[in-house]
N, CA, C and O atoms as CSV, one atom per row, in Angstrom:
chain,resi,resn,atom,element,x,y,z
A,1,MET,N,N,-40.220,47.557,44.834
A,1,MET,CA,C,-39.733,47.255,46.028
A,1,MET,C,C,-39.334,47.989,47.600
A,1,MET,O,O,-38.703,49.040,47.721
A,2,LYS,N,N,-39.708,47.408,48.387
A,2,LYS,CA,C,-39.168,47.818,49.529
A,2,LYS,C,C,-38.248,48.215,49.649
A,2,LYS,O,O,-37.329,47.666,49.042
A,3,ILE,N,N,-37.944,49.441,50.528
A,3,ILE,CA,C,-36.611,49.789,50.700
A,3,ILE,C,C,-36.369,49.288,52.345
A,3,ILE,O,O,-37.336,49.621,53.030
A,4,CYS,N,N,-35.720,48.849,52.818
A,4,CYS,CA,C,-36.037,48.286,54.351
A,4,CYS,C,C,-34.139,48.259,54.574
A,4,CYS,O,O,-33.266,47.874,53.796
A,5,VAL,N,N,-34.006,49.072,56.517
A,5,VAL,CA,C,-32.570,48.600,56.607
A,5,VAL,C,C,-32.253,47.128,56.191
A,5,VAL,O,O,-32.858,46.056,56.190
A,6,GLY,N,N,-31.074,47.565,55.854
A,6,GLY,CA,C,-29.884,45.786,55.257
A,6,GLY,C,C,-30.243,46.563,53.695
A,6,GLY,O,O,-29.185,46.441,53.078
A,7,SER,N,N,-31.271,47.316,52.762
A,7,SER,CA,C,-31.026,47.268,51.330
A,7,SER,C,C,-30.475,48.191,50.908
A,7,SER,O,O,-30.568,49.389,51.176
A,8,THR,N,N,-29.498,47.301,49.792
A,8,THR,CA,C,-28.721,47.933,49.296
A,8,THR,C,C,-29.468,48.775,48.023
A,8,THR,O,O,-30.403,48.429,47.300
A,9,VAL,N,N,-28.629,50.080,48.054
A,9,VAL,CA,C,-29.794,50.903,47.717
A,9,VAL,C,C,-28.976,52.160,46.332
A,9,VAL,O,O,-27.791,52.004,46.035
A,10,ARG,N,N,-29.576,52.959,45.860
A,10,ARG,CA,C,-28.060,54.192,44.817
A,10,ARG,C,C,-29.966,55.214,43.879
A,10,ARG,O,O,-31.126,55.021,43.512
A,11,LEU,N,N,-28.681,56.397,44.041
A,11,LEU,CA,C,-30.279,57.235,43.871
A,11,LEU,C,C,-30.692,56.756,42.184
A,11,LEU,O,O,-30.147,55.876,41.518
A,12,LYS,N,N,-31.830,57.659,41.785
A,12,LYS,CA,C,-32.575,57.546,40.930
A,12,LYS,C,C,-31.872,57.835,39.820
A,12,LYS,O,O,-32.158,57.469,38.680
A,13,LYS,N,N,-30.832,58.576,40.189
A,13,LYS,CA,C,-30.836,59.953,39.315
A,13,LYS,C,C,-30.077,59.281,38.454
A,13,LYS,O,O,-29.582,59.942,37.541
A,14,GLY,N,N,-29.852,58.122,38.504
A,14,GLY,CA,C,-29.282,56.767,37.495
A,14,GLY,C,C,-27.567,56.459,38.728
A,14,GLY,O,O,-27.012,55.385,38.498
A,15,SER,N,N,-27.187,56.965,39.372
A,15,SER,CA,C,-26.255,56.434,39.777
A,15,SER,C,C,-25.556,55.495,40.138
A,15,SER,O,O,-26.044,54.933,41.119
A,16,ARG,N,N,-24.311,54.918,39.673
A,16,ARG,CA,C,-23.479,53.292,39.811
A,16,ARG,C,C,-23.603,53.022,41.490
A,16,ARG,O,O,-24.067,52.045,42.078
A,17,GLN,N,N,-22.848,54.603,42.167
A,17,GLN,CA,C,-22.534,54.023,43.131
A,17,GLN,C,C,-23.599,53.137,43.859
A,17,GLN,O,O,-24.718,53.422,43.431
A,18,GLU,N,N,-23.632,52.117,44.855
A,18,GLU,CA,C,-24.722,51.753,46.002
A,18,GLU,C,C,-24.141,51.941,46.942
A,18,GLU,O,O,-22.976,52.276,46.730
A,19,ALA,N,N,-24.596,51.841,48.533
A,19,ALA,CA,C,-24.729,51.854,49.573
A,19,ALA,C,C,-26.108,50.465,50.660
A,19,ALA,O,O,-26.941,49.564,50.557
A,20,LYS,N,N,-25.338,51.362,51.572
A,20,LYS,CA,C,-26.831,49.600,52.052
A,20,LYS,C,C,-28.207,51.128,53.161
A,20,LYS,O,O,-28.809,52.182,52.962
A,21,VAL,N,N,-28.004,50.355,53.973
A,21,VAL,CA,C,-29.368,51.476,54.527
A,21,VAL,C,C,-28.723,50.921,55.556
A,21,VAL,O,O,-28.144,49.834,55.556
A,22,LEU,N,N,-28.865,51.923,56.708
A,22,LEU,CA,C,-28.023,51.096,58.001
A,22,LEU,C,C,-29.231,52.140,58.756
A,22,LEU,O,O,-29.295,51.477,59.791
A,23,MET,N,N,-30.039,53.062,58.951
A,23,MET,CA,C,-31.335,53.123,59.525
A,23,MET,C,C,-32.148,54.679,58.538
A,23,MET,O,O,-31.818,55.489,57.672
A,24,PHE,N,N,-33.665,54.247,59.628
A,24,PHE,CA,C,-33.645,54.984,59.281
A,24,PHE,C,C,-34.538,56.385,60.190
A,24,PHE,O,O,-35.116,56.299,61.274
A,25,TYR,N,N,-34.406,57.443,59.420
A,25,TYR,CA,C,-34.526,59.027,60.999
A,25,TYR,C,C,-35.861,58.445,61.253
A,25,TYR,O,O,-36.507,57.734,60.484
A,26,SER,N,N,-36.272,58.954,62.757
A,26,SER,CA,C,-37.282,58.938,62.893
A,26,SER,C,C,-37.855,60.133,63.673
A,26,SER,O,O,-38.965,60.283,64.183
A,27,ASP,N,N,-36.992,60.782,63.630
A,27,ASP,CA,C,-36.715,62.270,63.374
A,27,ASP,C,C,-37.752,63.129,62.024
A,27,ASP,O,O,-38.735,63.870,62.037
A,28,ALA,N,N,-36.917,62.554,61.015
A,28,ALA,CA,C,-36.936,62.796,59.370
A,28,ALA,C,C,-38.504,62.534,59.019
A,28,ALA,O,O,-39.136,62.169,60.010
A,29,SER,N,N,-39.061,62.613,58.149
A,29,SER,CA,C,-40.199,61.537,57.199
A,29,SER,C,C,-39.275,61.311,56.441
A,29,SER,O,O,-38.614,62.208,55.918
A,30,GLY,N,N,-39.022,59.689,56.204
A,30,GLY,CA,C,-38.726,59.057,54.922
A,30,GLY,C,C,-37.235,59.353,54.820
A,30,GLY,O,O,-36.917,59.345,53.631
A,31,GLY,N,N,-36.400,59.562,55.464
A,31,GLY,CA,C,-34.941,59.867,55.864
A,31,GLY,C,C,-33.945,58.536,56.120
A,31,GLY,O,O,-34.115,57.539,56.821
A,32,VAL,N,N,-33.186,58.819,55.527
A,32,VAL,CA,C,-32.389,57.180,55.768
A,32,VAL,C,C,-30.849,57.597,56.480
A,32,VAL,O,O,-30.542,58.762,56.734
A,33,LYS,N,N,-30.012,56.478,56.728
A,33,LYS,CA,C,-28.904,57.045,56.867
A,33,LYS,C,C,-28.310,55.930,55.851
A,33,LYS,O,O,-28.973,54.906,55.681
A,34,LEU,N,N,-27.436,56.052,55.369
A,34,LEU,CA,C,-26.758,55.182,54.525
A,34,LEU,C,C,-24.860,55.408,55.560
A,34,LEU,O,O,-24.330,56.300,56.223
A,35,ASP,N,N,-24.260,53.130,54.823
A,35,ASP,CA,C,-23.611,53.341,55.027
A,35,ASP,C,C,-21.783,54.123,55.065
A,35,ASP,O,O,-20.698,54.237,55.636
A,36,ARG,N,N,-22.745,54.486,53.828
A,36,ARG,CA,C,-21.275,55.397,52.834
A,36,ARG,C,C,-21.845,56.457,52.060
A,36,ARG,O,O,-23.055,56.376,51.846
A,37,PRO,N,N,-21.342,57.238,51.690
A,37,PRO,CA,C,-21.385,58.821,51.572
A,37,PRO,C,C,-21.958,57.644,49.610
A,37,PRO,O,O,-21.508,56.712,48.944
A,38,ILE,N,N,-23.018,58.504,49.594
A,38,ILE,CA,C,-23.333,58.622,47.191
A,38,ILE,C,C,-23.665,59.922,47.338
A,38,ILE,O,O,-24.095,60.526,48.321
A,39,GLY,N,N,-23.376,60.335,46.075
A,39,GLY,CA,C,-23.172,61.840,45.833
A,39,GLY,C,C,-22.801,63.136,46.696
A,39,GLY,O,O,-23.053,64.333,46.554
A,40,GLY,N,N,-21.988,62.280,47.795
A,40,GLY,CA,C,-21.392,62.998,49.007
A,40,GLY,C,C,-22.357,62.900,50.435
A,40,GLY,O,O,-21.907,63.263,51.522
A,41,HIS,N,N,-23.443,62.474,50.304
A,41,HIS,CA,C,-23.621,62.964,51.744
A,41,HIS,C,C,-23.969,61.054,51.862
A,41,HIS,O,O,-24.053,60.359,50.849
A,42,VAL,N,N,-24.136,60.461,53.378
A,42,VAL,CA,C,-24.638,59.805,53.483
A,42,VAL,C,C,-26.168,59.256,53.841
A,42,VAL,O,O,-26.599,58.106,53.750
A,43,SER,N,N,-27.138,61.004,54.474
A,43,SER,CA,C,-27.956,60.919,54.303
A,43,SER,C,C,-28.846,61.378,53.344
A,43,SER,O,O,-28.705,62.443,52.742
A,44,TRP,N,N,-30.076,60.326,53.135
A,44,TRP,CA,C,-31.109,61.400,51.515
A,44,TRP,C,C,-32.646,60.734,52.527
A,44,TRP,O,O,-32.937,60.265,53.628
A,45,ASN,N,N,-33.338,61.179,51.013
A,45,ASN,CA,C,-34.692,61.050,51.326
A,45,ASN,C,C,-35.545,59.853,50.638
A,45,ASN,O,O,-35.969,59.925,49.484
A,46,ILE,N,N,-35.727,58.819,51.440
A,46,ILE,CA,C,-36.090,57.432,50.364
A,46,ILE,C,C,-37.056,58.007,48.944
A,46,ILE,O,O,-37.379,57.473,47.883
A,47,ASP,N,N,-37.320,59.449,49.597
A,47,ASP,CA,C,-37.905,59.528,47.291
A,47,ASP,C,C,-36.720,58.948,46.441
A,47,ASP,O,O,-36.715,58.268,45.415
A,48,ASP,N,N,-35.481,59.573,47.413
A,48,ASP,CA,C,-34.032,59.804,46.347
A,48,ASP,C,C,-33.480,58.631,45.695
A,48,ASP,O,O,-32.652,58.663,44.785
A,49,LEU,N,N,-34.074,57.420,46.300
A,49,LEU,CA,C,-33.304,56.305,45.549
A,49,LEU,C,C,-34.230,55.145,45.472
A,49,LEU,O,O,-35.292,54.772,45.970
A,50,GLU,N,N,-33.445,54.797,44.725
A,50,GLU,CA,C,-33.864,53.325,44.859
A,50,GLU,C,C,-33.174,51.635,44.934
A,50,GLU,O,O,-32.001,51.444,44.616
A,51,LYS,N,N,-33.923,50.697,45.313
A,51,LYS,CA,C,-33.023,49.451,45.652
A,51,LYS,C,C,-32.322,49.431,44.545
A,51,LYS,O,O,-32.717,49.941,43.496
A,52,ALA,N,N,-31.379,48.922,44.668
A,52,ALA,CA,C,-30.220,48.343,43.631
A,52,ALA,C,C,-30.243,46.764,42.907
A,52,ALA,O,O,-30.826,45.771,43.340
A,53,PRO,N,N,-29.511,46.869,41.816
A,53,PRO,CA,C,-30.482,45.722,41.376
A,53,PRO,C,C,-29.011,45.027,41.925
A,53,PRO,O,O,-27.887,45.517,42.032
A,54,SER,N,N,-29.769,43.081,42.349
A,54,SER,CA,C,-28.873,42.642,43.061
A,54,SER,C,C,-27.760,41.796,41.984
A,54,SER,O,O,-27.975,41.639,40.782
A,55,SER,N,N,-26.475,41.278,42.763
A,55,SER,CA,C,-26.088,41.046,41.665
A,55,SER,C,C,-25.892,39.665,40.990
A,55,SER,O,O,-24.741,39.323,40.721
A,56,ARG,N,N,-27.131,38.686,40.640
A,56,ARG,CA,C,-27.469,38.383,40.368
A,56,ARG,C,C,-28.317,38.655,39.263
A,56,ARG,O,O,-27.962,38.382,38.117
A,57,SER,N,N,-29.970,39.437,39.660
A,57,SER,CA,C,-30.133,40.457,38.799
A,57,SER,C,C,-28.946,40.389,37.351
A,57,SER,O,O,-29.023,39.915,36.217
A,58,LYS,N,N,-27.711,41.256,38.248
A,58,LYS,CA,C,-27.294,41.900,36.908
A,58,LYS,C,C,-25.806,40.861,36.185
A,58,LYS,O,O,-24.812,40.997,35.471
A,59,ALA,N,N,-26.375,40.071,36.792
A,59,ALA,CA,C,-25.687,38.444,36.165
A,59,ALA,C,C,-26.743,38.368,34.552
A,59,ALA,O,O,-26.732,38.570,33.338
A,60,ILE,N,N,-27.263,38.081,35.288
A,60,ILE,CA,C,-28.909,37.910,34.381
A,60,ILE,C,C,-29.010,38.075,32.975
A,60,ILE,O,O,-29.097,37.424,31.934
A,61,VAL,N,N,-28.916,40.266,33.796
A,61,VAL,CA,C,-29.098,40.495,31.771
A,61,VAL,C,C,-27.585,40.536,31.106
A,61,VAL,O,O,-27.411,40.569,29.888
A,62,ARG,N,N,-26.540,40.530,32.053
A,62,ARG,CA,C,-25.565,40.600,31.061
A,62,ARG,C,C,-25.377,39.238,30.184
A,62,ARG,O,O,-24.871,39.245,29.062
A,63,ASN,N,N,-25.993,37.724,31.041
A,63,ASN,CA,C,-25.872,36.712,30.333
A,63,ASN,C,C,-26.403,37.126,28.685
A,63,ASN,O,O,-25.912,36.986,27.565
A,64,LYS,N,N,-27.512,37.632,29.166
A,64,LYS,CA,C,-28.488,38.012,28.166
A,64,LYS,C,C,-28.332,38.195,26.895
A,64,LYS,O,O,-28.692,37.681,25.836
A,65,LEU,N,N,-27.302,39.614,27.507
A,65,LEU,CA,C,-26.825,40.309,26.733
A,65,LEU,C,C,-25.811,39.768,25.543
A,65,LEU,O,O,-25.774,40.008,24.337
A,66,ILE,N,N,-24.829,38.758,26.590
A,66,ILE,CA,C,-23.879,37.767,25.566
A,66,ILE,C,C,-24.669,36.682,24.605
A,66,ILE,O,O,-24.477,36.268,23.461
A,67,ARG,N,N,-25.548,36.452,25.521
A,67,ARG,CA,C,-25.849,35.581,24.407
A,67,ARG,C,C,-26.746,36.092,23.142
A,67,ARG,O,O,-26.671,35.424,22.111
A,68,SER,N,N,-27.612,37.272,23.167
A,68,SER,CA,C,-27.526,37.906,22.383
A,68,SER,C,C,-26.292,38.143,20.642
A,68,SER,O,O,-26.382,37.897,19.440
A,69,ARG,N,N,-25.400,38.674,21.486
A,69,ARG,CA,C,-24.630,38.439,21.457
A,69,ARG,C,C,-23.345,37.526,20.206
A,69,ARG,O,O,-22.675,37.790,19.207
A,70,ILE,N,N,-23.645,36.352,21.148
A,70,ILE,CA,C,-22.979,35.752,20.151
A,70,ILE,C,C,-24.047,35.252,18.986
A,70,ILE,O,O,-23.629,35.280,17.828
A,71,LYS,N,N,-25.659,34.710,19.269
A,71,LYS,CA,C,-26.497,35.109,18.478
A,71,LYS,C,C,-26.410,35.577,16.618
A,71,LYS,O,O,-26.493,34.860,15.621
A,72,SER,N,N,-26.214,37.047,16.760
A,72,SER,CA,C,-25.679,38.153,16.202
A,72,SER,C,C,-24.638,37.668,15.484
A,72,SER,O,O,-24.799,37.573,14.267
A,73,LEU,N,N,-23.043,37.160,16.227
A,73,LEU,CA,C,-21.676,37.119,15.548
A,73,LEU,C,C,-22.048,35.233,15.027
A,73,LEU,O,O,-21.729,34.818,13.913
A,74,THR,N,N,-22.672,34.438,15.972
A,74,THR,CA,C,-23.078,33.493,14.501
A,74,THR,C,C,-24.227,33.579,13.469
A,74,THR,O,O,-23.917,32.469,13.035
A,75,PHE,N,N,-24.906,33.799,12.971
A,75,PHE,CA,C,-25.545,34.836,11.989
A,75,PHE,C,C,-24.568,35.344,11.225
A,75,PHE,O,O,-24.416,34.883,10.094
A,76,ALA,N,N,-23.900,36.171,11.605
A,76,ALA,CA,C,-23.393,37.324,10.521
A,76,ALA,C,C,-21.791,35.633,9.983
A,76,ALA,O,O,-21.306,35.902,8.884
A,77,TYR,N,N,-21.353,34.681,10.421
A,77,TYR,CA,C,-20.724,34.163,10.680
A,77,TYR,C,C,-21.346,33.340,9.131
A,77,TYR,O,O,-20.758,33.587,8.077
A,78,GLU,N,N,-22.299,32.579,9.139
A,78,GLU,CA,C,-23.159,31.878,8.569
A,78,GLU,C,C,-23.578,32.216,7.457
A,78,GLU,O,O,-23.446,31.549,6.432
A,79,LYS,N,N,-24.361,33.749,7.590
A,79,LYS,CA,C,-23.721,34.677,6.240
A,79,LYS,C,C,-23.173,34.878,5.307
A,79,LYS,O,O,-23.390,35.118,4.119
A,80,TYR,N,N,-22.040,34.701,6.275
A,80,TYR,CA,C,-20.219,35.184,5.285
A,80,TYR,C,C,-20.029,33.926,4.878
A,80,TYR,O,O,-19.070,33.754,4.125
A,81,MET,N,N,-20.862,32.738,5.249
A,81,MET,CA,C,-20.192,31.366,4.942
A,81,MET,C,C,-20.972,30.729,3.688
A,81,MET,O,O,-20.381,30.022,2.872
A,82,LYS,N,N,-22.114,30.979,3.608
A,82,LYS,CA,C,-22.737,30.868,2.663
A,82,LYS,C,C,-22.678,32.017,1.494
A,82,LYS,O,O,-23.567,32.052,0.643
A,83,LEU,N,N,-22.062,32.550,1.490
A,83,LEU,CA,C,-21.678,34.238,0.378
A,83,LEU,C,C,-20.255,33.413,0.096
A,83,LEU,O,O,-20.033,33.736,-1.071
A,84,LEU,N,N,-19.190,32.551,0.488
A,84,LEU,CA,C,-17.722,31.996,0.278
A,84,LEU,C,C,-18.094,30.743,0.036
A,84,LEU,O,O,-17.101,30.023,-0.064
A,85,GLY,N,N,-19.437,29.979,-0.147
A,85,GLY,CA,C,-19.961,28.670,-0.599
A,85,GLY,C,C,-20.108,29.179,-1.736
A,85,GLY,O,O,-19.301,28.624,-2.482
A,86,ALA,N,N,-21.150,30.516,-2.703
A,86,ALA,CA,C,-21.774,30.638,-3.569
A,86,ALA,C,C,-20.699,31.463,-4.644
A,86,ALA,O,O,-20.568,31.494,-5.867
A,87,GLU,N,N,-20.192,31.939,-3.781
A,87,GLU,CA,C,-18.167,31.855,-4.559
A,87,GLU,C,C,-17.493,30.717,-5.076
A,87,GLU,O,O,-17.004,30.641,-6.204
A,88,LEU,N,N,-17.490,29.837,-4.203
A,88,LEU,CA,C,-16.737,28.820,-5.063
A,88,LEU,C,C,-17.566,28.000,-5.370
A,88,LEU,O,O,-17.142,26.844,-5.368
A,89,ASP,N,N,-18.809,28.164,-5.692
A,89,ASP,CA,C,-19.920,26.829,-6.756
A,89,ASP,C,C,-19.921,27.908,-7.712
A,89,ASP,O,O,-20.203,27.210,-8.686
A,90,GLU,N,N,-19.780,29.604,-8.404
A,90,GLU,CA,C,-19.116,29.908,-9.509
A,90,GLU,C,C,-18.167,29.254,-9.981
A,90,GLU,O,O,-18.160,28.723,-11.092
A,91,ILE,N,N,-17.211,29.237,-9.105
A,91,ILE,CA,C,-15.756,29.239,-9.744
A,91,ILE,C,C,-15.042,27.648,-10.037
A,91,ILE,O,O,-14.256,27.258,-10.901
A,92,ALA,N,N,-15.740,26.937,-8.848
A,92,ALA,CA,C,-15.584,25.454,-9.001
A,92,ALA,C,C,-15.652,25.289,-10.081
A,92,ALA,O,O,-14.522,25.644,-10.418
A,93,PRO,N,N,-16.312,24.900,-11.270
A,93,PRO,CA,C,-16.990,24.976,-12.207
A,93,PRO,C,C,-15.834,25.048,-13.181
A,93,PRO,O,O,-15.326,24.039,-13.672
A,94,LEU,N,N,-15.458,26.227,-13.427
A,94,LEU,CA,C,-14.208,27.246,-14.777
A,94,LEU,C,C,-13.132,26.278,-13.765
A,94,LEU,O,O,-12.794,25.612,-14.743
A,95,ALA,N,N,-12.581,25.853,-12.994
A,95,ALA,CA,C,-10.958,25.713,-12.403
A,95,ALA,C,C,-10.818,23.752,-12.860
A,95,ALA,O,O,-9.976,23.107,-13.485
A,96,SER,N,N,-12.619,23.244,-11.885
A,96,SER,CA,C,-12.523,22.394,-12.247
A,96,SER,C,C,-11.870,21.785,-13.393
A,96,SER,O,O,-11.140,20.807,-13.233
A,97,ALA,N,N,-12.183,22.545,-15.100
A,97,ALA,CA,C,-12.016,22.356,-16.634
A,97,ALA,C,C,-10.847,22.421,-17.125
A,97,ALA,O,O,-10.476,21.932,-18.193
A,98,HIS,N,N,-10.089,23.161,-16.195
A,98,HIS,CA,C,-9.171,23.504,-15.749
A,98,HIS,C,C,-7.648,22.044,-15.514
A,98,HIS,O,O,-6.567,21.785,-16.042
A,99,GLY,N,N,-8.486,21.513,-14.450
A,99,GLY,CA,C,-7.461,20.759,-13.991
A,99,GLY,C,C,-7.284,20.652,-12.723
A,99,GLY,O,O,-6.283,20.036,-12.355
A,100,TRP,N,N,-8.266,21.259,-11.639
A,100,TRP,CA,C,-7.814,22.108,-10.099
A,100,TRP,C,C,-8.590,21.040,-9.740
A,100,TRP,O,O,-9.781,21.002,-10.049
A,101,LYS,N,N,-8.141,20.310,-9.223
A,101,LYS,CA,C,-9.257,19.828,-7.270
A,101,LYS,C,C,-8.645,19.783,-5.790
A,101,LYS,O,O,-7.635,19.251,-5.329
A,102,SER,N,N,-9.789,20.653,-5.168
A,102,SER,CA,C,-9.703,20.491,-4.323
A,102,SER,C,C,-8.714,19.749,-3.102
A,102,SER,O,O,-9.250,18.707,-2.725
A,103,SER,N,N,-7.479,20.014,-2.435
A,103,SER,CA,C,-7.232,19.792,-1.309
A,103,SER,C,C,-7.431,19.626,0.225
A,103,SER,O,O,-6.747,19.193,1.153
A,104,ARG,N,N,-8.757,20.200,0.069
A,104,ARG,CA,C,-8.815,20.388,1.301
A,104,ARG,C,C,-10.725,20.235,2.150
A,104,ARG,O,O,-11.332,20.749,3.089
A,105,TYR,N,N,-10.922,19.455,1.329
A,105,TYR,CA,C,-12.931,18.531,1.116
A,105,TYR,C,C,-12.677,18.425,2.389
A,105,TYR,O,O,-13.179,19.285,3.112
A,106,GLU,N,N,-12.134,17.733,2.796
A,106,GLU,CA,C,-12.227,16.916,4.126
A,106,GLU,C,C,-11.941,17.420,5.413
A,106,GLU,O,O,-12.355,17.061,6.516
A,107,GLU,N,N,-10.961,18.545,4.996
A,107,GLU,CA,C,-11.047,19.917,6.284
A,107,GLU,C,C,-11.602,21.055,6.511
A,107,GLU,O,O,-11.568,21.774,7.509
A,108,GLY,N,N,-12.413,21.234,4.944
A,108,GLY,CA,C,-13.501,21.783,4.897
A,108,GLY,C,C,-14.504,21.188,5.511
A,108,GLY,O,O,-15.399,21.844,6.044
A,109,LYS,N,N,-14.466,19.410,5.508
A,109,LYS,CA,C,-15.972,18.566,6.315
A,109,LYS,C,C,-15.826,18.933,7.586
A,109,LYS,O,O,-16.806,19.114,8.308
A,110,GLN,N,N,-14.623,19.080,7.990
A,110,GLN,CA,C,-14.716,19.001,9.703
A,110,GLN,C,C,-14.744,20.010,9.952
A,110,GLN,O,O,-15.785,20.117,10.600
A,111,CYS,N,N,-14.255,21.020,9.892
A,111,CYS,CA,C,-14.543,22.282,10.553
A,111,CYS,C,C,-15.920,23.040,10.425
A,111,CYS,O,O,-16.230,24.012,11.113
A,112,ARG,N,N,-16.771,22.411,9.366
A,112,ARG,CA,C,-17.863,22.850,9.357
A,112,ARG,C,C,-18.545,22.187,10.414
A,112,ARG,O,O,-19.316,22.841,11.117
A,113,ALA,N,N,-18.308,20.601,10.682
A,113,ALA,CA,C,-18.882,19.949,11.818
A,113,ALA,C,C,-18.184,20.530,13.443
A,113,ALA,O,O,-18.690,20.709,14.551
A,114,ARG,N,N,-17.292,20.634,13.086
A,114,ARG,CA,C,-16.775,21.488,14.349
A,114,ARG,C,C,-17.191,22.853,15.019
A,114,ARG,O,O,-16.760,23.250,16.102
A,115,ILE,N,N,-18.359,23.706,13.976
A,115,ILE,CA,C,-18.937,24.916,14.099
A,115,ILE,C,C,-20.197,24.113,14.848
A,115,ILE,O,O,-20.586,23.977,16.008
A,116,LYS,N,N,-20.579,23.696,13.635
A,116,LYS,CA,C,-22.019,23.036,14.560
A,116,LYS,C,C,-21.980,22.701,15.587
A,116,LYS,O,O,-22.795,23.121,16.408
A,117,ASN,N,N,-20.947,21.760,15.930
A,117,ASN,CA,C,-20.720,21.966,17.244
A,117,ASN,C,C,-21.202,22.763,18.320
A,117,ASN,O,O,-21.967,22.678,19.280
A,118,CYS,N,N,-20.250,23.774,17.626
A,118,CYS,CA,C,-20.095,24.505,18.933
A,118,CYS,C,C,-20.842,25.329,19.296
A,118,CYS,O,O,-20.948,25.819,20.420
A,119,LYS,N,N,-21.702,25.646,17.904
A,119,LYS,CA,C,-22.542,26.471,17.883
A,119,LYS,C,C,-23.803,25.720,18.723
A,119,LYS,O,O,-24.356,26.339,19.632
A,120,SER,N,N,-24.191,24.455,18.391
A,120,SER,CA,C,-25.089,24.049,19.539
A,120,SER,C,C,-24.386,23.897,20.314
A,120,SER,O,O,-24.269,25.105,20.520
A,121,GLN,N,N,-23.754,23.485,20.993
A,121,GLN,CA,C,-23.181,24.306,22.748
A,121,GLN,C,C,-23.742,25.046,22.968
A,121,GLN,O,O,-24.813,25.274,23.530
A,122,LEU,N,N,-22.797,25.650,22.374
A,122,LEU,CA,C,-23.026,27.622,22.827
A,122,LEU,C,C,-24.943,28.062,23.105
A,122,LEU,O,O,-25.396,28.886,23.899
A,123,LEU,N,N,-25.960,26.867,21.807
A,123,LEU,CA,C,-26.986,28.006,22.640
A,123,LEU,C,C,-28.010,27.416,23.477
A,123,LEU,O,O,-28.948,27.976,24.045
A,124,GLN,N,N,-27.597,25.897,23.457
A,124,GLN,CA,C,-27.988,25.162,24.835
A,124,GLN,C,C,-27.311,25.692,25.953
A,124,GLN,O,O,-27.919,25.801,27.017
A,125,THR,N,N,-26.364,25.968,25.870
A,125,THR,CA,C,-26.219,26.780,27.636
A,125,THR,C,C,-26.575,27.352,28.063
A,125,THR,O,O,-26.533,28.557,27.817
A,126,ARG,N,N,-27.263,26.701,29.157
A,126,ARG,CA,C,-27.889,28.148,29.805
A,126,ARG,C,C,-27.010,29.102,30.858
A,126,ARG,O,O,-26.407,28.599,31.806
A,127,MET,N,N,-27.004,30.524,30.587
A,127,MET,CA,C,-25.705,31.077,31.031
A,127,MET,C,C,-26.798,32.039,32.200
A,127,MET,O,O,-26.300,32.833,32.998
C-alpha cells in the first residue's frame, strides 16, 4: 500500500504507535514528518514505516477471532452435552428399574431448544 500525506502509519518493527504523515521532506529522499512521535522521533524514512491497518480491517480481524472462539466454545459444549447424554443413557435403565422418574424432562427439552436457537443465531450473525 502506498503511503501518502494523511496516511496513518506505524513502524515496520511491529510498533503499535500510529501517526499521520504530515509531509514529505524535499531535501531527503524518502523522508517524512509525522504529526506525533513514534519511537521518540517525528521524522522517519518511508522505508521504516508501513501503512497501519484501518479500524475497519482491525474490526474484521477481531470479529473473525470472536466467531472462531464462539464456534470452538459451541463445539466444546456440544461434545460435553453428548458425554452427559451418554452417561445418563447408561444410568437411566438402572435408576428406572429402582423406580426413578425424571422430573426435568420438559425443562431439558426447553433448554436444548434455547441452545439450538442461540447457536443458529450466533452462527448466522454477520459480525
